[in-house]
C-alpha positions as CSV (number, residue, x, y, z in Angstrom):
1,X,69.4,21.1,36.5
2,X,70.0,18.5,39.2
3,X,67.4,15.8,38.9
4,X,64.9,15.0,41.6
5,X,66.1,11.4,41.6
6,X,69.6,12.4,42.5
7,X,68.6,15.0,45.1
8,X,66.0,12.7,46.7
9,X,68.7,10.3,47.9
10,X,70.8,13.1,49.4
11,X,70.3,14.7,52.9
12,X,67.7,17.4,52.4
13,X,68.3,20.5,54.5
14,X,66.1,22.1,57.1
15,X,63.3,24.1,55.5
16,X,61.8,27.1,57.2
17,X,58.4,28.4,56.2
18,X,57.4,32.1,56.5
19,X,54.4,34.0,55.3
20,X,54.5,37.7,56.0
21,X,57.2,40.1,57.2
22,X,55.6,43.4,58.0
23,X,55.5,46.2,60.6
24,X,51.8,45.4,61.2
25,X,49.4,42.6,60.6
26,X,45.7,42.3,59.7
27,X,43.4,42.0,62.7
28,X,42.5,38.3,62.4
29,X,44.3,35.8,64.6
30,X,45.6,33.6,61.7
31,X,47.2,36.6,60.0
32,X,48.6,37.9,63.2
33,X,50.2,34.5,63.9
34,X,51.7,34.3,60.4
35,X,53.2,37.8,60.4
36,X,56.7,38.3,61.8
37,X,58.1,41.8,62.3
38,X,61.1,42.9,60.3
39,X,63.0,43.0,63.6
40,X,62.1,39.5,64.4
41,X,63.1,38.3,60.9
42,X,66.4,40.2,61.1
43,X,67.2,38.7,64.5
44,X,66.4,35.2,63.1
45,X,68.7,35.6,60.1
46,X,71.4,37.0,62.4
47,X,71.1,33.9,64.6
48,X,71.5,31.7,61.6
49,X,74.6,33.7,60.5
50,X,76.1,33.5,64.0
51,X,75.7,29.8,64.1
52,X,77.4,29.3,60.8
53,X,74.1,28.3,59.0
54,X,73.7,29.3,55.4
55,X,70.2,30.4,54.3
56,X,69.7,29.6,50.6
57,X,67.2,29.6,47.8
58,X,66.4,26.3,46.0
59,X,68.4,27.4,43.0
60,X,71.5,28.1,45.2
61,X,71.1,24.7,46.8
62,X,70.9,23.1,43.3
63,X,74.2,24.7,42.4
64,X,75.9,23.3,45.5
65,X,74.7,19.8,44.7
66,X,75.5,20.1,41.0
67,X,79.0,21.3,41.7
68,X,79.5,18.6,44.5
69,X,80.1,21.3,47.1
70,X,79.4,20.8,50.8
71,X,75.8,21.3,51.9
72,X,76.3,21.1,55.6
73,X,74.6,23.8,57.6
74,X,72.3,24.8,54.7
75,X,68.9,26.1,55.6
76,X,66.2,26.7,53.0
77,X,64.2,29.7,53.8
78,X,60.8,29.8,52.1
79,X,57.9,32.2,51.9
80,X,54.3,31.5,50.8
81,X,51.6,33.5,49.0
82,X,53.5,36.3,47.4
83,X,52.7,39.1,49.7
84,X,54.2,42.5,48.9
85,X,55.8,42.9,52.3
86,X,58.1,40.0,51.4
87,X,59.7,42.2,48.7
88,X,59.6,45.3,50.9
89,X,61.0,44.0,54.1
90,X,62.2,40.4,53.9
91,X,64.4,40.6,50.7
92,X,66.5,43.6,52.0
93,X,67.2,41.7,55.2
94,X,68.2,38.6,53.4
95,X,70.6,40.5,51.2
96,X,72.1,42.2,54.2
97,X,73.2,38.7,55.4
98,X,74.1,37.6,51.9
99,X,71.3,35.0,52.1
100,X,68.8,33.7,49.6
101,X,65.3,32.4,49.9
102,X,62.5,30.7,47.9
103,X,59.2,32.5,47.3
104,X,56.1,30.4,46.4
105,X,53.7,32.6,44.5
106,X,50.0,32.4,43.7
107,X,49.9,33.8,40.2
108,X,46.2,34.9,40.5
109,X,47.2,37.6,43.0
110,X,50.3,39.0,41.4
111,X,49.9,42.7,41.0
112,X,46.9,42.9,43.3
113,X,46.7,44.9,46.5
114,X,49.2,43.8,49.1
115,X,50.9,41.4,46.8
116,X,54.1,41.4,44.7
117,X,54.2,42.6,41.1
118,X,55.9,41.0,38.2
119,X,58.5,43.7,38.2
120,X,59.3,43.0,41.9
121,X,59.5,39.3,41.1
122,X,62.0,40.0,38.4
123,X,64.1,42.1,40.8
124,X,63.9,39.3,43.4
125,X,65.2,36.8,40.9
126,X,68.1,39.1,40.0
127,X,68.9,39.3,43.7
128,X,69.3,35.5,43.8
129,X,65.9,34.5,45.1
130,X,64.0,31.6,43.6
131,X,60.4,32.1,42.5
132,X,58.4,28.9,42.5
133,X,54.7,27.8,42.2
134,X,51.9,27.9,44.8
135,X,48.9,27.6,42.5
136,X,46.8,30.1,40.6
137,X,44.6,30.6,43.7
138,X,45.2,29.7,47.3
139,X,42.8,26.7,47.4
140,X,42.8,23.3,49.1
141,X,43.9,21.1,46.2
142,X,42.8,17.9,48.0
143,X,39.2,19.1,47.7
144,X,39.3,19.5,44.0
145,X,38.7,17.1,41.1
146,X,41.8,16.1,39.1
147,X,41.1,18.5,36.2
148,X,40.8,21.5,38.5
149,X,44.0,20.5,40.4
150,X,45.8,20.3,37.0
151,X,44.5,23.8,36.1
152,X,45.7,25.3,39.4
153,X,49.2,23.6,39.2
154,X,50.0,23.7,35.5
155,X,48.6,27.2,34.8
156,X,50.6,28.6,37.7
157,X,53.8,27.0,36.4
158,X,53.2,28.2,32.8
159,X,52.4,31.7,33.9
160,X,55.5,32.0,36.1
161,X,57.7,30.7,33.3
162,X,56.1,32.9,30.7
163,X,56.5,36.1,32.7
164,X,59.9,35.5,34.3
165,X,61.6,33.5,31.6
166,X,63.0,31.0,34.0
167,X,62.0,27.4,34.7
168,X,59.9,26.4,37.7
169,X,61.4,23.6,39.8
170,X,59.1,23.3,42.9
171,X,55.6,23.6,44.1
172,X,54.2,24.4,47.6
173,X,50.8,22.9,48.3
174,X,48.5,25.8,49.6
175,X,47.8,25.2,53.3
176,X,49.8,22.0,52.9
177,X,46.8,20.1,51.5
178,X,47.2,17.5,48.8
179,X,46.3,14.0,47.8
180,X,47.8,11.2,45.6
181,X,46.5,12.8,42.4
182,X,48.1,16.1,43.4
183,X,51.5,14.4,43.7
184,X,51.0,12.7,40.4
185,X,50.3,16.0,38.6
186,X,53.3,17.7,40.1
187,X,55.6,14.8,39.2
188,X,54.2,14.6,35.7
189,X,54.8,18.4,35.3
190,X,58.5,17.7,35.6
191,X,59.0,19.5,38.9
192,X,61.8,18.4,41.2
193,X,60.2,19.1,44.6
194,X,56.9,19.8,46.3
195,X,56.5,21.1,49.9
196,X,53.8,20.7,52.5
197,X,53.4,22.2,55.9
198,X,53.0,19.2,58.2
199,X,56.0,17.0,59.0
200,X,53.7,14.1,59.8
201,X,51.4,14.2,56.8
202,X,53.1,12.2,54.0
203,X,51.8,9.6,51.6
204,X,55.2,8.1,50.7
205,X,58.1,8.3,53.1
206,X,61.1,10.1,51.7
207,X,59.2,11.4,48.7
208,X,60.7,14.6,47.1
209,X,57.1,15.7,46.5
210,X,56.1,15.7,50.2
211,X,58.9,17.7,51.8
212,X,58.1,19.1,55.2
213,X,58.8,22.6,56.5
214,X,59.0,24.2,60.0
215,X,56.6,27.1,60.4
216,X,57.9,30.3,61.8
217,X,55.3,32.4,63.6
218,X,55.2,35.9,65.0
219,X,56.5,36.5,68.5
220,X,59.2,33.9,68.7
221,X,62.2,35.0,70.8
222,X,65.8,33.8,70.0
223,X,65.5,30.8,72.4
224,X,62.3,29.6,70.7
225,X,63.7,30.1,67.2
226,X,67.0,28.4,68.2
227,X,65.0,25.4,69.3
228,X,63.1,25.4,66.0
229,X,66.2,25.3,63.9
230,X,68.1,23.0,66.3
231,X,70.6,25.4,67.7
232,X,71.2,27.0,71.1
233,X,71.2,30.8,71.1
């Protein structure tokens, strides 16, 4: 595995953050905002492909760096929360474009209604997707005592590794919330990266444990998505 120390000094690619890809969304405003249609997601992946941008998983990015291959035009596509629609709709679209992505999963909801199963996660890994940690539950870590934070982070990592048989390299803070002790726990767990949601909320500039992402929301047209990723449709 490429070490965090090595990758921290390299140019880190653009990271996109999705949540749900579904034909419908729950009625509340937040869920509606965080749900993109399969057509929108396909259009966005098509735009990346047309612009010569390569959507990858973290594992695929590791391999590029390890093999000293060019990383220009790489985009890391990430998904949070482990919803079942990610397996049902997003993965087939990614495979259509020969793309990869990273899925941050809450282990406490695996196999529950509207969420992925362990079998589906195995299939996603076989298709080149990276499965990474998002906590046992979707809770604000910054509001928890250190022991509870450690439980959420370390139990999630161990559960993923035990069920999938592959190492966990990264963590995404639920709702992007964390504090200094959260970062310490993730670092001491041996992870290479951790991701937040807010490009302006960092404790240490350039830290591989406070990587920002750009949120993709429902209803974006090609022009808005092009601006988000820094291209002109």
